[in-house]
C-alpha positions as CSV (number, residue, x, y, z in Angstrom):
1,M,-73.3,-5.6,-99.4
2,H,-70.6,-3.1,-100.5
3,Y,-67.2,-3.9,-99.0
4,T,-64.0,-2.3,-100.0
5,Q,-61.1,-4.6,-101.4
6,N,-59.4,-4.6,-98.1
7,E,-62.6,-5.6,-96.1
8,K,-63.1,-8.4,-98.6
9,L,-59.6,-9.7,-98.1
10,T,-59.9,-9.7,-94.3
11,Q,-62.9,-12.1,-94.5
12,I,-60.5,-14.8,-95.9
13,T,-58.4,-16.6,-93.3
14,S,-56.9,-20.1,-93.1
15,N,-60.2,-21.3,-91.8
16,T,-62.0,-20.3,-95.1
17,L,-63.1,-22.6,-97.9
18,I,-63.2,-20.5,-101.1
19,V,-65.6,-21.5,-103.8
20,G,-65.8,-20.2,-107.2
21,V,-68.7,-20.8,-109.3
22,D,-68.8,-20.2,-113.2
23,I,-72.4,-19.6,-114.1
24,A,-74.0,-20.7,-117.4
25,K,-77.4,-21.5,-118.8
26,N,-77.7,-25.1,-118.2
27,K,-74.7,-26.2,-116.0
28,Q,-72.6,-24.4,-113.3
29,V,-69.0,-25.5,-112.6
30,A,-67.4,-24.9,-109.2
31,R,-64.1,-25.4,-107.7
32,A,-62.8,-25.2,-104.1
33,F,-59.6,-23.5,-102.7
34,D,-58.0,-22.6,-99.6
35,D,-56.6,-19.1,-98.6
36,R,-53.4,-19.9,-100.4
37,G,-54.9,-20.9,-103.7
38,F,-54.5,-24.7,-103.3
39,E,-57.3,-26.4,-105.0
40,F,-59.2,-29.1,-103.2
41,G,-60.1,-32.1,-105.3
42,K,-61.7,-31.9,-108.8
43,R,-64.2,-29.4,-110.0
44,I,-68.0,-30.2,-110.0
45,S,-70.5,-29.6,-112.6
46,F,-74.1,-29.3,-111.5
47,S,-77.4,-28.4,-113.2
48,N,-79.0,-24.9,-112.7
49,D,-82.0,-26.2,-110.8
50,R,-82.9,-27.2,-107.2
51,E,-81.4,-30.7,-107.6
52,G,-78.1,-29.3,-109.0
53,F,-77.9,-26.6,-106.2
54,E,-78.3,-29.4,-103.6
55,T,-75.6,-31.4,-105.1
56,F,-73.3,-28.3,-105.0
57,L,-74.2,-27.7,-101.4
58,R,-73.3,-31.4,-100.4
59,W,-70.0,-31.1,-102.5
60,A,-69.0,-27.8,-100.7
61,A,-69.9,-29.2,-97.2
62,M,-67.9,-32.3,-97.9
63,H,-64.9,-30.1,-98.8
64,Q,-65.5,-27.9,-95.8
65,E,-65.6,-30.8,-93.4
66,N,-62.6,-32.7,-95.0
67,H,-60.3,-29.8,-94.9
68,H,-61.5,-28.5,-91.5
69,K,-62.8,-25.1,-92.7
70,T,-65.2,-23.2,-90.4
71,D,-66.1,-20.6,-92.9
72,M,-67.0,-20.6,-96.6
73,I,-67.1,-17.8,-99.2
74,V,-68.8,-18.5,-102.5
75,G,-68.0,-16.2,-105.4
76,M,-69.5,-15.9,-108.9
77,E,-70.0,-13.5,-111.6
78,P,-73.7,-13.0,-112.4
79,T,-74.0,-13.9,-116.1
80,G,-77.3,-12.5,-117.4
81,H,-80.2,-14.0,-115.4
82,Y,-78.6,-17.4,-115.3
83,W,-77.3,-16.9,-111.7
84,L,-80.8,-16.1,-110.1
85,P,-81.6,-19.8,-109.3
86,L,-78.4,-19.9,-107.1
């Protein structure tokens, strides 16, 4: 998907949970924020495999439910090939 900067920004509303993921070889780290940049809880570290990804999904869903967010955007910078399992 090729969105302009303005199109990307319009996707983020007060109903959006924003999750940033730092990609690495063995462990990923994720943090969750609202549209104003306030962080929800602590970051999570999870392994780069199916079990880790399922842990990440549960963590993200918990934040989405706890903070009454109907939408979620997950952003990451692909680092080498390590992002492919995600």
